[in-house]
TIFIMI-5745 format. One record per residue: residue number from 0; x negated, y negated, z negated of N, C-alpha, C, O, CB in turn; residue in three letters; chain. Coordinates in Angstrom, 1 decimal. Glycine has a CB too. Example, Ala and Ser with C-alpha at 12.3 -4.5 7.8 and 13.67 -1.06 7.14 Angstrom:
residues 2
> 0 / -13.2 / 5.7 / -7.8 / -12.3 / 4.5 / -7.8 / -13.2 / 3.3 / -7.8 / -14.2 / 3.3 / -8.5 / -11.3 / 4.5 / -9.0 / Ala / A
> 1 / -12.8 / 2.2 / -7.1 / -13.7 / 1.1 / -7.1 / -12.9 / 0.0 / -7.9 / -13.4 / -1.1 / -8.0 / -14.1 / 0.6 / -5.7 / Ser / A
//
This chain:
residues 85
> 0 / 2.8 / -24.2 / 9.4 / 1.2 / -24.1 / 8.8 / 0.6 / -22.9 / 8.5 / 1.1 / -22.2 / 7.6 / 1.1 / -24.8 / 7.6 / Met / A
> 1 / -0.5 / -22.4 / 9.1 / -1.0 / -21.2 / 8.9 / -1.4 / -20.9 / 7.5 / -1.9 / -19.7 / 7.4 / -1.9 / -21.1 / 9.7 / Pro / A
> 2 / -1.4 / -21.6 / 6.5 / -1.9 / -21.5 / 5.2 / -0.8 / -21.1 / 4.3 / -1.1 / -20.6 / 3.2 / -2.4 / -22.8 / 4.8 / Asn / A
> 3 / 0.2 / -21.4 / 4.6 / 1.6 / -21.6 / 3.7 / 1.5 / -20.2 / 3.0 / 1.4 / -20.2 / 1.8 / 3.1 / -21.8 / 4.6 / Glu / A
> 4 / 1.6 / -19.2 / 3.7 / 1.7 / -17.8 / 3.0 / 0.6 / -17.4 / 1.9 / 0.7 / -16.6 / 1.0 / 1.6 / -16.6 / 4.3 / Pro / A
> 5 / -0.7 / -18.2 / 2.3 / -1.9 / -18.2 / 1.5 / -1.7 / -18.9 / 0.1 / -2.2 / -18.5 / -1.0 / -2.9 / -18.9 / 2.3 / Leu / A
> 6 / -1.0 / -20.1 / 0.4 / -0.8 / -20.9 / -0.8 / 0.2 / -20.5 / -1.7 / 0.3 / -20.8 / -2.9 / -0.4 / -22.1 / -0.4 / Gln / A
> 7 / 1.0 / -19.7 / -1.1 / 2.3 / -19.2 / -2.2 / 1.6 / -17.8 / -3.0 / 1.8 / -17.6 / -4.2 / 4.1 / -18.6 / -1.3 / Gly / A
> 8 / 0.7 / -16.9 / -2.2 / -0.3 / -16.3 / -3.0 / -0.9 / -16.7 / -4.0 / -0.6 / -16.2 / -5.1 / -1.0 / -16.0 / -2.6 / Val / A
> 9 / -2.0 / -17.8 / -3.7 / -2.4 / -18.5 / -4.9 / -1.7 / -19.0 / -5.8 / -2.2 / -19.0 / -7.0 / -3.0 / -19.3 / -4.7 / Leu / A
> 10 / -0.5 / -19.5 / -5.6 / 0.2 / -20.2 / -6.7 / 0.6 / -18.8 / -7.6 / 0.3 / -18.7 / -8.7 / 1.6 / -21.2 / -6.1 / Ala / A
> 11 / 1.3 / -17.8 / -7.1 / 1.5 / -16.7 / -8.0 / 0.5 / -16.2 / -8.9 / 0.7 / -15.8 / -10.1 / 1.9 / -15.8 / -7.4 / Arg / A
> 12 / -0.9 / -16.1 / -8.1 / -1.8 / -15.8 / -8.8 / -2.2 / -16.4 / -9.8 / -2.8 / -15.8 / -10.7 / -2.5 / -15.7 / -8.3 / Leu / A
> 13 / -2.0 / -18.1 / -9.9 / -2.4 / -18.7 / -10.9 / -1.5 / -18.7 / -12.1 / -1.7 / -18.9 / -13.3 / -2.7 / -19.9 / -10.5 / Asp / A
> 14 / -0.2 / -18.4 / -11.5 / 0.8 / -18.1 / -12.7 / 0.8 / -16.6 / -13.4 / 1.2 / -16.4 / -14.5 / 2.3 / -18.2 / -12.3 / Thr / A
> 15 / 0.0 / -15.8 / -12.5 / -0.1 / -14.6 / -13.3 / -1.5 / -14.9 / -14.5 / -1.5 / -14.8 / -15.7 / -0.5 / -13.3 / -12.1 / Val / A
> 16 / -2.5 / -15.4 / -13.6 / -3.6 / -15.6 / -14.4 / -3.3 / -16.5 / -15.8 / -3.8 / -16.3 / -16.9 / -4.6 / -16.2 / -13.5 / Ile / A
> 17 / -2.7 / -17.4 / -15.7 / -2.0 / -18.1 / -16.6 / -1.4 / -17.6 / -17.9 / -1.7 / -18.0 / -19.0 / -1.0 / -18.5 / -15.9 / Asp / A
> 18 / -0.4 / -16.5 / -17.4 / 0.3 / -15.9 / -18.3 / -0.6 / -14.6 / -19.1 / -0.5 / -14.2 / -20.3 / 1.6 / -15.6 / -17.6 / Lys / A
> 19 / -1.5 / -14.0 / -18.0 / -2.3 / -13.2 / -18.8 / -3.5 / -13.9 / -19.9 / -4.1 / -13.2 / -20.8 / -3.0 / -12.5 / -17.7 / Ala / A
> 20 / -3.6 / -15.1 / -19.7 / -4.3 / -15.8 / -20.9 / -3.7 / -15.8 / -22.0 / -4.2 / -15.5 / -23.0 / -4.6 / -17.2 / -20.7 / Arg / A
> 21 / -2.2 / -16.1 / -21.9 / -1.4 / -16.3 / -23.2 / -1.1 / -15.0 / -23.9 / -0.8 / -15.0 / -25.1 / -0.2 / -17.0 / -23.0 / Lys / A
> 22 / -1.2 / -13.8 / -22.9 / -0.7 / -12.8 / -23.5 / -2.2 / -11.9 / -24.3 / -3.4 / -11.8 / -23.9 / 0.2 / -12.1 / -22.3 / Thr / A
> 23 / -1.5 / -11.5 / -25.5 / -2.7 / -11.1 / -26.4 / -2.9 / -9.8 / -25.8 / -4.1 / -9.8 / -25.5 / -2.5 / -10.9 / -28.1 / Arg / A
> 24 / -2.2 / -8.7 / -25.4 / -2.2 / -7.7 / -25.0 / -2.6 / -7.6 / -23.3 / -1.7 / -7.3 / -22.5 / -1.0 / -7.1 / -25.6 / Asp / A
> 25 / -3.9 / -8.0 / -23.1 / -4.1 / -8.1 / -21.6 / -4.3 / -6.9 / -20.8 / -4.1 / -6.8 / -19.5 / -5.3 / -8.8 / -21.5 / Arg / A
> 26 / -4.7 / -5.7 / -21.7 / -5.0 / -4.5 / -21.1 / -3.4 / -3.9 / -20.5 / -3.3 / -3.3 / -19.5 / -5.8 / -3.5 / -22.3 / Arg / A
> 27 / -2.3 / -4.1 / -21.4 / -0.8 / -3.8 / -21.4 / -0.4 / -4.5 / -20.3 / 0.5 / -3.9 / -19.6 / -0.1 / -4.3 / -22.6 / Gly / A
> 28 / -0.8 / -5.9 / -19.9 / -0.1 / -6.9 / -19.2 / -0.6 / -6.4 / -17.8 / 0.2 / -6.0 / -17.0 / -0.5 / -8.4 / -19.6 / Phe / A
> 29 / -1.9 / -6.3 / -17.5 / -2.5 / -5.6 / -16.3 / -2.0 / -4.3 / -16.0 / -1.8 / -4.1 / -14.8 / -3.8 / -5.5 / -16.4 / Phe / A
> 30 / -1.7 / -3.3 / -16.9 / -1.3 / -2.0 / -16.5 / 0.3 / -2.2 / -16.1 / 0.7 / -1.4 / -15.3 / -1.6 / -1.0 / -17.7 / Ala / A
> 31 / 1.0 / -3.2 / -16.7 / 2.5 / -3.4 / -16.4 / 2.4 / -4.0 / -14.8 / 3.1 / -3.5 / -14.0 / 3.2 / -4.5 / -17.6 / Ala / A
> 32 / 1.5 / -5.0 / -14.7 / 1.5 / -5.6 / -13.3 / 1.3 / -4.6 / -12.3 / 2.1 / -4.6 / -11.3 / 0.3 / -6.6 / -13.3 / Leu / A
> 33 / 0.2 / -3.7 / -12.6 / -0.3 / -2.6 / -11.6 / 1.0 / -1.7 / -11.2 / 1.3 / -1.4 / -10.0 / -1.5 / -1.5 / -12.5 / Tyr / A
> 34 / 1.5 / -1.5 / -12.3 / 2.9 / -0.6 / -12.0 / 3.7 / -1.1 / -11.0 / 4.0 / -0.6 / -9.9 / 3.9 / -0.6 / -13.3 / Arg / A
> 35 / 4.2 / -2.5 / -11.5 / 5.0 / -3.3 / -10.8 / 4.6 / -3.4 / -9.3 / 5.3 / -3.0 / -8.4 / 5.2 / -4.5 / -11.4 / Arg / A
> 36 / 3.4 / -3.9 / -9.2 / 3.1 / -4.2 / -7.7 / 2.9 / -2.9 / -6.6 / 3.0 / -2.9 / -5.4 / 1.6 / -5.1 / -7.8 / Val / A
> 37 / 2.6 / -1.8 / -7.6 / 2.6 / -0.3 / -6.9 / 4.0 / 0.1 / -6.4 / 4.2 / 0.8 / -5.4 / 2.2 / 1.0 / -7.9 / Thr / A
> 38 / 4.9 / -0.4 / -7.2 / 6.6 / 0.0 / -7.0 / 6.8 / -0.7 / -5.9 / 7.0 / 0.0 / -4.9 / 7.7 / -0.4 / -8.1 / Arg / A
> 39 / 6.7 / -2.0 / -6.0 / 7.0 / -2.8 / -4.9 / 6.3 / -2.4 / -3.5 / 7.1 / -2.4 / -2.5 / 6.7 / -4.2 / -5.2 / Glu / A
> 40 / 5.4 / -2.1 / -3.4 / 4.5 / -1.7 / -2.4 / 5.2 / -0.3 / -1.7 / 5.5 / -0.2 / -0.6 / 2.9 / -1.6 / -3.0 / Val / A
> 41 / 5.2 / 0.6 / -2.6 / 5.6 / 2.1 / -2.3 / 7.2 / 1.8 / -1.5 / 7.6 / 2.3 / -0.5 / 5.7 / 3.2 / -3.8 / Ala / A
> 42 / 7.7 / 1.2 / -2.2 / 9.2 / 0.7 / -1.8 / 9.2 / 0.4 / -0.5 / 10.1 / 1.0 / 0.1 / 9.8 / -0.5 / -2.5 / Asp / A
> 43 / 8.2 / -0.5 / 0.3 / 8.2 / -0.9 / 1.6 / 7.7 / 0.2 / 2.4 / 7.6 / 0.0 / 3.6 / 7.5 / -2.1 / 1.7 / Arg / A
> 44 / 7.4 / 1.4 / 1.9 / 6.9 / 2.5 / 2.8 / 8.1 / 3.4 / 3.0 / 8.7 / 3.7 / 2.0 / 5.7 / 3.3 / 2.1 / Ile / A
> 45 / 8.4 / 3.8 / 4.1 / 9.7 / 4.5 / 4.4 / 9.7 / 6.0 / 3.7 / 10.8 / 6.5 / 3.5 / 9.7 / 4.6 / 6.0 / Arg / A
> 46 / 8.4 / 6.5 / 3.4 / 8.6 / 7.7 / 2.7 / 8.8 / 7.4 / 1.1 / 9.4 / 8.2 / 0.5 / 7.2 / 8.7 / 3.0 / Asn / A
> 47 / 8.5 / 6.4 / 0.7 / 8.7 / 5.8 / -0.6 / 7.4 / 6.4 / -1.6 / 7.6 / 6.5 / -2.8 / 10.3 / 6.3 / -1.1 / Gly / A
> 48 / 6.2 / 6.6 / -1.0 / 5.3 / 6.8 / -1.6 / 4.0 / 6.5 / -0.8 / 4.2 / 6.1 / 0.3 / 5.4 / 7.8 / -2.1 / Arg / A
> 49 / 2.7 / 6.7 / -1.4 / 1.5 / 6.5 / -1.1 / 1.1 / 7.6 / -0.3 / 1.6 / 8.7 / -0.5 / 0.8 / 6.2 / -2.1 / Phe / A
> 50 / 0.1 / 7.5 / 0.6 / -0.8 / 8.5 / 1.3 / -1.4 / 9.4 / 0.4 / -1.9 / 8.9 / -0.5 / -1.9 / 7.9 / 2.1 / Asp / A
> 51 / -1.4 / 10.9 / 0.5 / -2.0 / 11.8 / -0.3 / -3.4 / 12.1 / 0.7 / -3.4 / 12.0 / 2.0 / -1.0 / 13.2 / -0.7 / Arg / A
> 52 / -4.2 / 12.5 / -0.1 / -5.5 / 13.0 / 0.9 / -4.9 / 14.5 / 1.8 / -5.4 / 14.8 / 2.9 / -7.1 / 13.5 / -0.4 / Pro / A
> 53 / -3.9 / 15.2 / 1.2 / -3.3 / 16.4 / 2.0 / -2.6 / 16.0 / 3.3 / -2.8 / 16.7 / 4.3 / -2.1 / 17.0 / 1.2 / Glu / A
> 54 / -1.7 / 14.7 / 3.1 / -1.3 / 14.1 / 4.5 / -2.4 / 14.0 / 5.6 / -2.3 / 14.5 / 6.7 / -0.8 / 12.6 / 4.3 / Asp / A
> 55 / -3.4 / 13.4 / 5.1 / -4.5 / 13.1 / 6.2 / -5.3 / 14.4 / 6.7 / -5.7 / 14.6 / 7.8 / -5.6 / 12.1 / 5.6 / Val / A
> 56 / -5.3 / 15.1 / 5.7 / -5.8 / 16.7 / 6.1 / -4.7 / 17.5 / 7.0 / -5.0 / 18.2 / 7.9 / -6.0 / 17.7 / 4.5 / Ala / A
> 57 / -3.7 / 17.2 / 6.7 / -2.8 / 18.1 / 7.8 / -2.9 / 17.6 / 9.3 / -2.9 / 18.3 / 10.4 / -1.0 / 18.0 / 7.4 / Arg / A
> 58 / -3.0 / 16.2 / 9.3 / -3.3 / 15.5 / 10.5 / -4.6 / 16.0 / 11.3 / -4.7 / 16.4 / 12.5 / -3.3 / 14.1 / 10.3 / Ala / A
> 59 / -5.5 / 15.8 / 10.5 / -6.6 / 16.4 / 10.9 / -6.7 / 17.9 / 11.5 / -7.3 / 18.3 / 12.5 / -7.4 / 16.3 / 9.8 / Val / A
> 60 / -5.9 / 18.6 / 10.7 / -5.8 / 19.9 / 11.1 / -4.9 / 20.2 / 12.5 / -5.3 / 21.0 / 13.3 / -5.2 / 20.6 / 10.0 / Leu / A
> 61 / -4.0 / 19.6 / 12.5 / -3.2 / 19.5 / 13.7 / -4.2 / 19.2 / 15.0 / -4.2 / 20.0 / 16.0 / -2.1 / 18.4 / 13.5 / Phe / A
> 62 / -5.0 / 18.1 / 14.8 / -5.8 / 17.7 / 15.8 / -6.7 / 18.6 / 16.1 / -7.0 / 18.8 / 17.3 / -6.5 / 16.5 / 15.5 / Leu / A
> 63 / -7.2 / 19.4 / 15.2 / -8.2 / 20.6 / 15.7 / -7.6 / 21.6 / 15.9 / -8.4 / 22.6 / 16.0 / -9.2 / 20.9 / 15.0 / Cys / A
> 64 / -6.5 / 21.9 / 15.9 / -5.8 / 23.2 / 16.3 / -5.5 / 23.2 / 17.8 / -5.6 / 22.2 / 18.5 / -4.4 / 23.5 / 15.6 / Ser / A
> 65 / -5.1 / 24.3 / 18.2 / -4.4 / 24.4 / 19.8 / -3.4 / 23.8 / 19.9 / -3.1 / 23.4 / 21.0 / -4.1 / 25.8 / 20.3 / Ala / A
> 66 / -2.5 / 23.5 / 18.9 / -1.3 / 22.9 / 19.3 / -1.5 / 21.6 / 19.7 / -0.5 / 21.0 / 20.3 / -0.4 / 22.9 / 18.4 / Met / A
> 67 / -2.6 / 20.8 / 19.4 / -2.8 / 19.7 / 20.0 / -3.5 / 19.5 / 21.3 / -4.1 / 18.4 / 21.7 / -3.4 / 19.2 / 19.3 / Ser / A
> 68 / -3.4 / 20.5 / 22.1 / -4.4 / 20.6 / 23.4 / -3.9 / 19.7 / 24.3 / -4.5 / 19.3 / 25.3 / -4.6 / 22.1 / 24.1 / Ala / A
> 69 / -2.8 / 19.4 / 24.1 / -2.4 / 18.5 / 25.3 / -2.4 / 16.9 / 25.0 / -2.3 / 16.0 / 25.8 / -0.9 / 18.9 / 25.7 / His / A
> 70 / -2.7 / 16.9 / 23.6 / -2.5 / 15.4 / 23.3 / -3.9 / 14.6 / 23.5 / -4.9 / 14.9 / 22.9 / -2.1 / 15.2 / 21.8 / Val / A
> 71 / -3.6 / 13.5 / 24.4 / -5.1 / 13.0 / 24.8 / -4.8 / 11.4 / 24.6 / -3.7 / 10.9 / 25.0 / -5.6 / 13.5 / 26.6 / Thr / A
> 72 / -5.8 / 10.6 / 24.1 / -5.7 / 9.0 / 23.8 / -4.4 / 8.7 / 23.3 / -3.5 / 8.1 / 23.8 / -5.9 / 8.2 / 25.1 / Gly / A
> 73 / -4.6 / 9.2 / 22.1 / -3.3 / 8.7 / 21.2 / -3.7 / 8.4 / 19.8 / -4.7 / 9.0 / 19.4 / -2.1 / 10.0 / 20.9 / Gln / A
> 74 / -3.2 / 7.5 / 19.1 / -3.4 / 6.9 / 17.7 / -2.4 / 7.6 / 17.0 / -1.2 / 7.5 / 17.3 / -3.2 / 5.4 / 17.6 / Val / A
> 75 / -2.9 / 8.4 / 16.1 / -1.9 / 9.2 / 15.1 / -1.8 / 8.6 / 13.9 / -2.6 / 8.9 / 13.0 / -2.3 / 10.5 / 14.8 / Leu / A
> 76 / -0.8 / 7.6 / 13.5 / -0.8 / 7.1 / 12.5 / -0.2 / 7.8 / 11.1 / 1.0 / 8.2 / 11.0 / -0.3 / 5.9 / 12.8 / Arg / A
> 77 / -1.0 / 8.0 / 10.2 / -0.7 / 8.8 / 9.1 / -0.5 / 7.8 / 7.6 / -1.3 / 7.6 / 6.7 / -2.0 / 9.9 / 9.0 / Val / A
> 78 / 1.1 / 7.1 / 7.9 / 1.2 / 6.1 / 6.9 / 2.6 / 6.1 / 6.3 / 3.3 / 5.1 / 5.9 / 0.8 / 4.7 / 7.4 / Asp / A
> 79 / 2.8 / 7.5 / 6.4 / 4.3 / 7.5 / 5.7 / 5.5 / 6.6 / 6.7 / 6.7 / 6.6 / 6.3 / 4.1 / 6.7 / 4.0 / Gly / A
> 80 / 5.2 / 6.0 / 7.5 / 6.5 / 5.1 / 8.3 / 6.3 / 3.6 / 7.8 / 7.1 / 2.7 / 8.0 / 8.2 / 5.6 / 7.8 / Gly / A
> 81 / 5.3 / 3.3 / 7.2 / 5.1 / 1.8 / 6.6 / 5.1 / 1.0 / 7.5 / 5.5 / -0.2 / 7.1 / 3.9 / 1.4 / 5.8 / Gln / A
> 82 / 4.9 / 1.0 / 8.7 / 5.0 / 0.0 / 10.0 / 6.5 / -0.1 / 10.2 / 7.0 / -1.2 / 10.6 / 4.3 / 0.7 / 11.4 / Leu / A
> 83 / 7.1 / 0.8 / 9.9 / 8.6 / 0.9 / 10.2 / 9.4 / 0.0 / 9.0 / 10.3 / -0.7 / 9.4 / 9.1 / 2.5 / 10.2 / Met / A
> 84 / 9.2 / 0.1 / 7.9 / 9.9 / -0.4 / 6.8 / 9.8 / -2.2 / 7.0 / 10.4 / -2.9 / 6.1 / 9.3 / 0.3 / 5.5 / Ala / A
//
């Protein structure tokens, strides 16, 4: 069924909301949850980190330079290898 992944996400979200309601230090709870989710997502990226503005700026600089004179009709993905992971 197409909604099975969504149902799993909603079930986990219900669990998180329920736990947050029972936790006195909600700010600390959500900060820890954010760190955990960020770490899990970064682990799935081949480079092991999120993109930085400098990464995109280097790609733009390359495309604006003479080094890319022979590059046409291409998509330059600046994602740290996220699709490969």
